[in-house]
C-alpha positions as CSV (number, residue, x, y, z in Angstrom):
1,M,47.1,49.4,53.3
2,A,46.5,46.6,55.7
3,R,49.5,44.8,56.9
4,I,49.7,41.2,55.7
5,P,50.1,38.9,58.7
6,P,53.0,36.5,58.7
7,S,52.2,33.0,57.4
8,P,52.4,29.9,59.6
9,A,55.6,29.0,57.9
10,V,57.2,32.4,58.7
11,R,56.0,32.2,62.3
12,A,57.5,28.7,62.6
13,A,60.8,29.9,61.2
14,T,60.8,32.8,63.6
15,R,60.3,30.5,66.6
16,Q,63.0,28.2,65.3
17,G,65.4,31.1,64.9
18,L,64.7,32.4,68.4
19,S,65.2,29.1,70.0
20,V,68.5,28.5,68.2
21,A,69.7,32.0,69.0
22,I,69.1,31.5,72.7
23,A,70.8,28.1,72.8
24,T,73.8,29.3,70.8
25,G,74.1,32.8,72.3
26,L,74.3,31.4,75.9
27,Y,77.4,29.5,74.9
28,G,79.1,32.8,74.3
29,V,79.8,33.0,78.0
30,S,82.1,30.0,77.6
31,F,84.1,31.7,74.9
32,G,84.5,34.9,76.9
33,A,85.7,33.0,80.0
34,L,88.1,30.7,78.1
35,S,89.5,33.6,76.1
36,V,90.4,35.6,79.1
37,A,91.8,32.5,80.8
38,A,94.1,32.0,77.8
39,G,95.6,35.5,78.3
40,I,93.5,37.4,75.8
41,G,92.2,40.7,77.2
42,V,88.5,41.7,77.4
43,L,88.7,44.1,74.5
44,P,90.4,41.7,72.1
45,T,88.0,39.0,73.2
46,M,85.0,41.3,72.3
47,A,86.7,42.2,69.0
48,L,86.8,38.6,68.1
49,S,83.1,38.1,68.8
50,L,82.1,41.3,67.1
51,L,84.3,41.1,64.0
52,L,85.1,37.4,63.5
53,F,81.8,36.1,64.8
54,S,82.3,32.5,64.1
55,G,82.2,30.3,67.2
56,G,84.3,27.5,65.9
57,S,87.0,29.8,64.6
58,Q,87.0,31.8,67.8
59,F,87.5,28.7,70.0
60,A,90.2,27.4,67.6
61,L,92.1,30.7,67.8
62,V,91.9,30.8,71.6
63,G,92.9,27.2,71.9
64,V,96.1,27.7,69.9
65,V,96.9,30.8,71.9
66,G,96.2,29.1,75.2
67,A,98.5,26.2,74.2
68,G,101.3,28.6,73.5
69,G,101.1,28.7,69.8
70,S,102.1,31.7,67.7
71,P,99.7,34.4,66.5
72,V,100.3,33.2,62.9
73,A,99.3,29.6,63.8
74,A,96.2,30.9,65.7
75,V,95.0,33.0,62.8
76,A,95.7,30.3,60.2
77,T,93.8,27.7,62.2
78,A,90.8,30.0,62.7
79,A,90.8,30.9,59.0
80,L,90.9,27.3,58.0
81,L,88.0,26.4,60.1
82,G,86.1,29.5,59.0
83,A,86.4,28.5,55.3
84,R,83.2,26.5,55.6
85,N,81.3,29.8,55.7
86,T,82.1,30.3,52.0
87,L,80.0,27.2,51.3
88,Y,77.2,28.6,53.4
89,G,77.2,31.8,51.3
90,A,76.4,29.7,48.2
91,V,73.4,28.3,50.1
92,V,71.8,31.5,51.4
93,T,72.5,33.9,48.6
94,P,69.7,32.7,46.3
95,L,67.3,32.5,49.3
96,L,67.9,36.1,50.5
97,G,68.4,38.0,47.3
98,V,69.9,41.0,49.1
99,R,72.1,43.8,47.7
100,G,74.1,46.7,48.9
101,P,74.7,47.2,52.6
102,R,72.2,44.4,53.4
103,R,74.4,42.0,51.5
104,A,77.4,42.9,53.7
105,L,75.3,42.5,56.8
106,A,74.0,39.1,55.6
107,A,77.6,38.0,55.0
108,Q,78.5,38.8,58.6
109,L,75.5,36.9,59.8
110,T,76.1,33.8,57.6
111,I,77.0,31.2,60.2
112,D,76.2,27.6,60.9
113,E,72.9,28.3,62.7
114,S,71.5,31.0,60.4
115,T,72.2,28.8,57.4
116,A,70.7,25.7,58.9
117,V,67.5,27.5,59.9
118,A,67.1,29.2,56.5
119,A,67.8,26.0,54.6
120,A,65.3,24.1,56.7
121,Q,62.3,26.2,55.6
122,A,59.8,25.3,52.9
123,D,59.5,28.7,51.1
124,R,61.7,31.8,50.6
125,R,59.7,34.1,52.9
126,A,60.2,31.7,55.8
127,A,63.8,31.1,54.9
128,R,64.5,34.8,54.9
129,A,62.7,35.3,58.3
130,G,64.6,32.3,59.7
131,F,67.9,33.6,58.5
132,W,67.5,37.1,59.9
133,V,66.0,36.2,63.2
134,T,68.6,33.6,63.8
135,G,71.6,35.7,62.6
136,V,70.7,38.8,64.5
137,G,69.6,36.9,67.6
138,V,72.8,34.9,67.8
139,F,74.9,38.0,67.1
140,A,73.3,40.0,69.9
141,L,73.2,37.2,72.5
142,W,76.7,35.8,71.6
143,N,78.3,39.2,72.1
144,A,76.4,39.9,75.3
145,F,77.3,36.6,76.9
146,T,80.9,36.9,75.6
147,L,81.2,40.1,77.5
148,L,79.7,38.5,80.6
149,G,82.1,35.6,80.4
150,A,85.1,37.8,79.8
151,L,84.3,40.1,82.8
152,A,83.5,37.2,85.2
153,G,86.6,35.3,84.1
154,H,87.9,32.7,86.6
155,A,85.1,33.4,89.1
156,M,82.8,31.4,86.8
157,G,84.9,28.2,86.9
158,D,84.9,26.1,83.8
159,P,81.7,27.1,81.9
160,R,81.9,24.0,79.7
161,A,80.8,22.1,82.8
162,W,77.4,23.8,82.5
163,G,76.5,21.9,79.4
164,L,75.9,25.0,77.2
165,D,77.9,23.4,74.4
166,A,75.5,20.5,74.5
167,A,72.5,22.8,74.3
168,A,73.8,24.5,71.2
169,A,74.5,21.2,69.5
170,A,71.1,19.8,70.5
171,A,69.4,22.9,68.9
172,F,71.4,22.4,65.7
173,L,70.6,18.7,65.6
174,A,66.9,19.4,66.0
175,L,67.0,21.5,62.8
176,V,68.9,18.8,60.9
177,W,67.0,15.8,62.0
178,P,63.8,16.4,60.0
179,R,65.8,16.7,56.8
180,L,67.1,13.1,57.2
181,A,63.8,11.7,55.8
182,S,65.2,9.8,52.9
183,R,67.7,7.0,52.8
184,A,70.0,9.0,50.6
185,T,70.2,11.9,53.1
186,Q,70.8,9.5,55.9
187,V,73.7,8.0,53.9
188,V,75.1,11.5,53.2
189,A,74.9,12.4,56.9
190,G,76.4,9.1,57.9
191,V,79.4,9.4,55.5
192,A,80.1,13.0,56.8
193,V,80.0,11.8,60.4
194,L,82.4,8.9,59.7
195,V,84.8,11.1,57.8
196,S,84.8,13.7,60.6
197,V,85.2,11.1,63.4
198,A,88.1,9.4,61.5
199,L,90.0,12.6,61.0
200,I,89.6,14.4,64.4
201,P,92.4,12.4,66.1
202,V,94.9,12.9,63.3
203,A,94.1,16.0,61.4
204,P,94.6,19.7,62.3
205,S,91.7,21.7,63.6
206,G,89.3,22.6,60.8
207,I,90.3,19.8,58.4
208,P,87.7,17.3,59.7
209,V,84.9,19.8,59.2
210,L,86.0,20.7,55.6
211,A,86.5,17.1,54.7
212,A,83.1,16.1,56.1
213,A,81.4,18.9,54.1
214,A,83.3,17.9,50.9
215,S,82.3,14.2,51.4
216,A,78.7,15.2,51.9
217,I,78.7,17.3,48.7
218,V,80.2,14.4,46.7
219,V,77.8,11.8,48.0
220,G,74.8,14.2,47.5
221,W,75.9,15.0,44.0
222,V,76.3,11.3,43.1
223,A,72.9,10.5,44.6
224,G,71.2,13.4,42.9
225,P,68.8,16.1,44.2
226,R,65.6,13.9,43.9
227,A,67.2,11.1,45.9
228,T,68.1,13.5,48.8
229,A,64.7,15.2,48.9
230,P,62.3,14.1,51.6
231,A,59.7,11.5,50.6
232,S,56.9,13.9,50.7
233,E,58.6,16.2,48.2
234,R,59.4,13.3,45.9
235,A,55.8,12.1,46.0
236,G,54.4,15.6,45.2
237,A,56.8,16.2,42.3
């Protein structure tokens, strides 16, 4: 039986996934270096990237440890920030439709980037391709560059000065931007940004992200699914 070539949508999702994986994975070197600088050894640093595998939670945990906080406070902060992944699971589960061991693997790879790439696609095949390419790519590169950063340690200087954090954020923004085609989605995004910016100076780490997500859900629910769909989708309905 001849193999069916991937559709243009699947190829586009694959390219998006690879570009996001590269931009995000490179930033792992920053986590590795900062973790070792905070007094966490190379092996525990690698365990965090392999098992926790949530950049925001990892940086939060290392930040608390580096500031002299207790292990309990570090774990609690990381867990609070990682709670957003539960919401991502509700988004990607109907798109992937996986069971058994693949379901466990998909849960491990459900992060900001894989969810964003999957949700940005027009059909389920493309969404699945985008999710797996992004998730596996980020996992491989994030851990490889975490090890590089941990081994190089202080010799690398402050890796944040390299701008890798900006590269990852730019790749994420490039995925989100095309979805802001309607006035309602722009309002949802605006409210989420305002809530996050207002809470960052006064709320513990993790709370601004959760509050922004909650506000976006509420505004989107009030506006309704048709109002938040791009204009082209509303016209074709």
